[in-house]
C-alpha positions in Angstrom: 20.5 -3.4 6.6 18.3 -5.6 4.3 14.9 -6.2 4.3 13.8 -9.9 4.2 13.6 -11.4 0.4 10.0 -13.1 1.2 8.6 -9.9 2.0 10.1 -7.9 -0.8 7.2 -6.2 -2.9 7.0 -6.8 -6.7 9.3 -5.2 -9.3 9.0 -1.5 -9.1 9.3 1.2 -11.4 12.2 3.6 -11.3 12.2 6.4 -9.4 9.9 9.0 -10.4 8.4 12.6 -8.9 4.5 12.7 -8.9 3.3 16.0 -9.6 0.2 14.7 -7.9 1.7 14.7 -4.6 3.3 18.3 -5.0 -0.3 19.5 -6.1 -2.1 17.6 -3.3 0.3 19.1 -0.7 0.0 22.3 -2.0 -3.9 22.0 -1.7 -3.6 20.7 1.7 -1.2 23.5 2.8 -3.7 26.2 1.1 -6.0 25.8 3.8 -4.0 27.0 6.4 -2.2 29.5 3.9 -5.4 31.9 4.6 -8.0 30.1 2.7 -9.8 28.4 5.8 -10.0 32.3 7.0 -11.2 33.4 3.6 -14.0 30.9 3.4 -15.4 31.9 7.1 -15.2 35.3 5.9 -17.2 34.6 2.5 -19.8 32.6 4.8 -20.5 35.5 7.2 -22.0 37.6 4.3 -24.9 34.9 4.0 -25.0 33.3 7.6 -27.0 30.3 8.5 -27.6 27.0 7.1 -25.1 25.7 4.9 -22.8 28.9 5.7 -22.7 27.9 9.2 -21.9 24.2 8.4 -18.9 25.3 6.2 -17.6 27.8 8.8 -17.7 24.9 11.3 -15.8 22.7 8.8 -13.0 25.4 8.9 -12.2 24.6 12.5 -11.4 21.5 14.8 -13.7 19.2 16.7 -13.7 20.5 20.4 -13.2 16.7 21.4 -14.9 13.9 19.6 -15.9 14.4 16.1 -14.2 14.7 12.4 -14.2 18.1 10.6 -12.6 19.0 7.4 -9.7 20.8 9.3 -8.9 17.9 11.2 -7.6 16.2 7.9 -4.9 18.9 7.0 -2.3 17.8 9.6 -2.9 13.6 8.9 -2.9 14.6 5.2 0.0 16.2 5.4 1.9 13.3 7.1 0.3 10.8 4.9 1.9 12.6 1.9 5.1 12.7 3.7 5.0 8.8 3.8 4.0 8.6 0.2 7.2 10.3 -0.9 9.5 7.9 1.2 9.4 4.9 -0.9 10.2 7.3 -3.8 13.0 8.8 -2.1 14.4 5.7 -0.8 14.4 4.3 -4.5 16.3 7.3 -5.8 18.9 7.1 -3.0 19.7 3.8 -3.7 19.8 3.8 -7.5 22.6 6.6 -6.6 24.5 3.8 -4.6 23.8 5.5 -1.2 24.7 3.0 1.5 21.9 1.8 4.2 23.9 3.3 7.0 23.9 6.8 5.4 20.2 6.4 4.4 19.5 5.5 8.0 21.6 8.6 9.1 19.6 10.9 6.8 16.3 9.5 7.9 17.0 10.3 12.0 18.6 13.7 10.8 15.3 14.7 9.1 13.2 13.4 11.8 15.3 15.4 14.5 15.6 18.6 12.3 11.7 18.7 12.4 11.6 18.3 16.1 13.7 21.5 16.3 11.8 23.3 13.7 8.7 22.5 15.8 10.3 23.9 18.7 11.3 26.8 17.0 7.6 27.3 15.6 6.5 27.1 19.4 8.9 29.8 20.5 12.3 28.7 21.3 13.8 32.1 20.5 11.7 33.6 22.9 14.1 31.6 25.7 11.1 31.0 28.0 12.4 27.4 28.6 10.1 27.0 31.6 6.9 27.0 29.8 8.1 26.1 26.2 5.6 23.8 24.5 7.9 20.7 24.0 5.3 18.6 21.6 4.5 20.5 18.1 3.1 19.8 14.7 6.3 19.3 13.2 7.6 17.6 15.9 4.8 14.8 15.5 5.4 14.7 11.4 9.4 14.6 12.2 9.0 11.4 14.9 6.1 9.8 13.1 7.4 9.8 9.9 10.9 9.0 11.3 9.9 5.8 12.9 7.8 4.8 10.1 10.8 5.3 7.9 13.0 3.4 10.1 10.3 0.0 10.1 10.1 0.3 6.6 13.9 -0.1 6.3 13.9 -2.9 8.4 11.0 -4.8 8.0 8.7 -6.3 4.8 5.5 -5.6 3.6 3.7 -8.1 5.4 5.2 -7.6 8.8 4.7 -3.7 8.6 0.9 -4.3 8.2 0.7 -6.7 11.2 2.8 -3.8 13.1 0.8 -1.4 12.2 -2.6 -3.0 12.9 -1.0 -4.0 16.3 -0.2 -0.6 17.4 -3.7 0.6 16.6 -5.4 -2.2 18.6 -2.6 -1.7 21.5 -3.3 2.0 21.5 -7.0 1.6 21.5 -7.1 -1.0 24.3 -4.9 1.0 26.6 -7.2 4.0 25.8 -10.1 2.3 26.7 -9.5 0.6 29.7 -6.8 2.8 31.2 -7.6 6.0 32.6 -5.8 8.7 34.4 -4.9 7.9 38.0 -4.9 11.9 38.6 -8.7 12.2 37.6 -10.6 9.3 39.3 -14.3 9.2 38.2 -13.6 10.8 34.8 -14.5 8.6 31.6 -11.1 6.9 30.0 -11.8 8.9 26.5 -12.4 12.5 28.2 -10.2 15.0 28.3 -9.6 15.0 31.8 -9.4 11.1 32.2 -7.5 9.7 29.2 -4.3 7.8 30.1 -2.6 10.0 27.4 -3.0 13.3 28.8 -1.8 11.9 32.2 1.4 10.5 30.8 2.3 14.2 29.6 1.5 15.6 32.7 3.7 13.2 34.6 6.5 13.6 32.1 6.4 17.7 31.0 3.5 19.2 32.9 4.7 22.7 32.1 5.3 22.3 28.7 1.7 21.5 27.3 -0.6 23.1 24.6 -3.4 22.8 27.2 -3.5 22.7 30.8 -2.7 19.3 31.3 -2.9 17.9 27.7 -1.4 18.2 24.6 -3.1 16.8 21.0 0.7 16.3 19.8 1.9 14.3 23.1 3.9 11.2 23.8 1.5 8.5 23.7 -0.6 9.5 20.8 2.6 9.6 18.4 2.2 6.0 18.2 -1.0 5.8 16.2 0.5 8.7 14.2 3.2 6.5 13.2 0.5 4.4 11.5 -0.8 7.3 9.5 2.7 7.6 8.0 2.8 3.9 7.2 -0.5 4.3 5.4 1.3 7.0 3.2 4.2 4.2 2.6 2.0 1.4 2.1 0.2 3.6 -0.7 4.0 4.7 -2.2 4.8 1.0 -2.7 1.8 0.3 -4.3 2.0 3.3 -6.7 5.6 2.3 -7.7 4.7 -1.5 -8.6 5.7 -2.0 -12.2 3.2 -4.5 -13.3 1.7 -4.4 -16.8 -1.8 -5.6 -16.0 -1.8 -3.0 -12.9 -2.4 0.2 -15.0 -2.4 3.8 -13.6 -6.1 3.9 -13.6 -6.4 0.6 -12.0 -4.0 2.0 -9.4 -6.1 4.8 -9.0 -9.3 2.5 -8.5 -7.4 0.2 -6.3 -6.7 3.3 -3.9 -10.5 4.5 -4.2 -11.3 0.8 -3.2 -8.7 1.2 -0.2 -10.1 4.4 0.9 -13.8 3.0 1.0 -12.5 0.3 3.1 -10.9 2.5 5.6 -14.0 4.5 5.7 -15.9 1.2 6.8 -13.5 0.4 9.4 -13.7 4.1 10.9 -17.3 4.1 10.8 -17.2 0.7 12.5 -14.9 1.6 15.1 -16.4 5.0 15.9 -19.2 3.0 17.4 -16.6 1.7 20.0 -14.4 4.6 20.5 -15.7 7.9 18.6 -13.5 9.8 16.2 -11.0 12.1 18.0 -8.1 13.7 16.6 -6.8 15.2 19.5 -6.1 11.3 20.6 -5.1 10.5 17.4 -7.0 6.9 18.0 -7.7 4.3 15.8 -11.0 5.6 14.4 -9.5 8.5 13.6 -6.8 7.1 11.8 -9.0 5.3 9.9 -11.1 8.2 8.8 -8.1 10.6 8.0 -6.6 7.6 6.3 -9.8 7.2 4.1 -9.8 11.0 3.2 -6.0 11.0 2.4 -6.1 8.0 0.5 -9.2 9.1 -1.4 -7.8 12.6 -2.3 -4.8 11.2 -3.6 -6.4 8.6 -5.8 -8.3 11.3 -7.2 -5.4 13.7 -7.6 -3.2 10.8 -8.9 -5.8 9.9 -11.6 -6.4 13.5 -12.8 -2.8 14.6 -12.9 -0.4 11.6 -13.3 -3.0 9.0 -15.1 -5.2 11.7 -17.4 -2.7 14.2 -17.6 -5.1 17.0 -16.6 -2.1 19.5 -15.3 -2.8 23.1 -16.7 -4.5 23.9 -13.2 -1.9 22.3 -11.0 0.6 25.0 -11.1 -1.2 27.2 -8.2 -1.1 24.6 -5.8 2.4 23.2 -6.8 3.9 26.3 -6.1 2.6 26.0 -2.4 3.3 22.0 -2.4 6.9 22.3 -3.2 7.8 25.0 -0.5 5.1 24.0 2.4 7.5 24.2 5.3 8.8 27.6 4.2 5.2 28.8 4.3 4.3 26.9 7.3 6.9 28.5 9.4 6.6 32.0 7.3 3.4 32.9 8.6 5.0 32.7 12.0 7.6 35.1 11.0 6.5 37.4 8.2 3.4 39.4 9.5 1.5 38.7 6.2 -1.7 40.2 7.4 0.3 43.6 7.9 1.3 43.1 4.4 -2.1 42.4 3.0 -3.4 45.5 4.8 -0.6 47.9 3.3 -1.9 46.8 0.0 -5.4 45.9 0.0 -6.4 47.9 3.2 -7.8 51.1 1.4 -10.0 49.2 -0.9 -11.3 46.9 2.3 -12.2 50.1 4.3 -14.2 51.3 1.4 -16.4 48.4 2.0 -18.7 47.0 4.7 -16.6 45.1 7.4 -18.0 41.6 6.2 -16.8 42.2 2.5 -13.7 44.1 3.5 -12.5 41.1 5.7 -12.7 38.9 2.2 -10.9 41.6 0.4 -8.0 41.6 3.4 -8.6 37.5 3.1 -7.6 37.3 -0.6 -4.8 39.7 -0.2 -3.4 37.8 2.8 -3.4 34.7 0.4 -2.0 36.7 -3.1 1.0 38.2 -0.4 1.9 34.4 0.9 1.8 33.0 -2.8 3.5 35.4 -4.4 6.5 34.8 -2.3 6.4 31.2 -2.8 6.1 31.7 -6.4 9.3 34.2 -6.6 11.2 31.3 -4.5 9.8 28.8 -6.8 11.4 30.9 -10.1 14.4 31.3 -8.3 14.3 27.7 -7.5 15.0 28.2 -3.8 13.1 25.4 -1.7 13.7 24.7 1.8 13.8 21.0 2.3 14.2 18.9 5.6 
């Protein structure tokens, strides 16, 4: 199905692969590949003050708030969004039909939902309590719906849709409370309408007792996170002699600043909340994601500072492999096997640092081996 000609973006460059995308994806995954735990172990060597603040950043906000660990999930979804315009251009350049592209989009989205169920313990066969929502499932659904909107509508229409989704969701959150929690605030854990919908539809299949941060209603604003990535991908692909790589990076930095301002203003009405994935969170996470991509794009693809990227690229090209792999392979045991002796000779706090480094090394060496063999798990 063709997109409206009046909304088509300016002429774009030929499809290309951005090293900055793989590197940033690897940097993002590095935190859940043991680096966050290593930072915590290092901070415990010198507790207090800045160390305590940094430890907090390596975890999620309990409810309202915004810590660094809250950026990992939306950044990954944002990066998936950036990739789509490049992938779509490549498929179209090969003559792939629109019907085949649409089928591939749906297949990829549903495959991620299935992998999310596997991550949640599908093979334990405990279907009565299996958690249905998942991180991978949300990525799959949010990316899929954003991609379908990209295929169907032009840029201006999608901007209006993105703004409309956030506005509608925020109004529903603010003014519609959970009927089964009278007296509770509409933005509280007990009283929000998103949790109520999940309790009604899948009460025994949630992450928490009565609430799931990857639930049904909050998937709608997550679609906007993926759309922000696609807007960014379109912008980077624009072919205009006046729009140099440096100017693109500057434009993205300005966009990040605008999103940050929107997040701060929105936060005054609805506090930033990852669990609800509310509008202020979408803007805050979008500001971080766009700012980080602008920085990586400028350093790697504009200035060509690439020597340092290999470590993160190895992670980035097999990100789903290591995400699922940590549930299947006991890297902690492997780290103890190789480094446990050295760790046992040190005080417990220092030993934890050694084991943390060993954990990361075991994960990375596996990914390096797969990269050397050109083995990539792609969906």
